[in-house]
N, C-alpha and C positions, 0 to 999 in steps of 0.2 A: 321385792328384789327379783328379778329376772321373771316377773310376771307370776311368782309363786305366792301362795298364802302361808306367811311364816310367822310361828309364834316363839318366843323366846321366853324362858323361865330360868330361875336359878335350881329350884329343886327337881329332881327325877321324877317324884310321886306327881308333882303338878304338871310334869311335862307327859308322862305318860296318860294321865287323864285329859289331858288337852289333845293327844294324839288320837286316844279312843272316840272324840268326837266326831271326827272325820272333816271337820271344818277347817283344816290345814294340809297343805302338802307336805309341809316339813315344822317340825317342832324341836328346838335347840334347848339344852338343859345343862346343868352343870352339877357342882357339889360332890358329886361321887368320886371323882378324880381317877375313873376308869374310862378309857375312851371307848365308844363303842356306837355302832349303827345298827338300828333295830327297825325291821320292817312291821309296825305295829297294826294288827287287824283293827279296824274301826267300827263303829255302830251302823255306818252306812254301808257296809258290806264291801269296803274298799281297803285300802293300805295307807298307812302315814309314815313318813319316814321319822324317826325319833334319833335324834344325834346328840352325844355328848363328847367334846373333845378332849375330855379326861383332864390332864393337868398340865396346862401349858407351862408352868413354873417348875414342875416336878416335884412340888411340895406334896406328900401325904399320897403318891401314886401307888396305890395298891401294894405297899411294901418293898416296892421296887426304887432303890435310892437313886435319886437324879435322872427318873424316866420322865423326860418330857415328851408330851404327846400334842399333838392337834390335827384338825382335820381340813384337808382342801377339798372344796367342793365345786361342781359344774352343776350351777343351777338350771341351765337349758335342757341338759340329759338327765338330771337329778343323780348324778354320779359323786360318791364320797369316797375320800380314802384317808386313812388314818395314818399318820407318820409320827415316827418315834426319833429322838435322838438320845 
């Protein structure tokens, strides 16, 4: 998508591992219900973005009842914004 190398997985530990390889521009993961955008140093002496949208349903969102989160991305500029409701 957008000419970017993207990997998606459910578990954050798998996401961090794939981000560390340096084979991808962006790694997306879930499960943790906490929205975050991490610039992960990789073994190719670069950075890979590791993105978790959090909880789009609000279920289990780190103790905050009914906190819906999602991420809007611009893959051309590699800009990501966390949105909450």
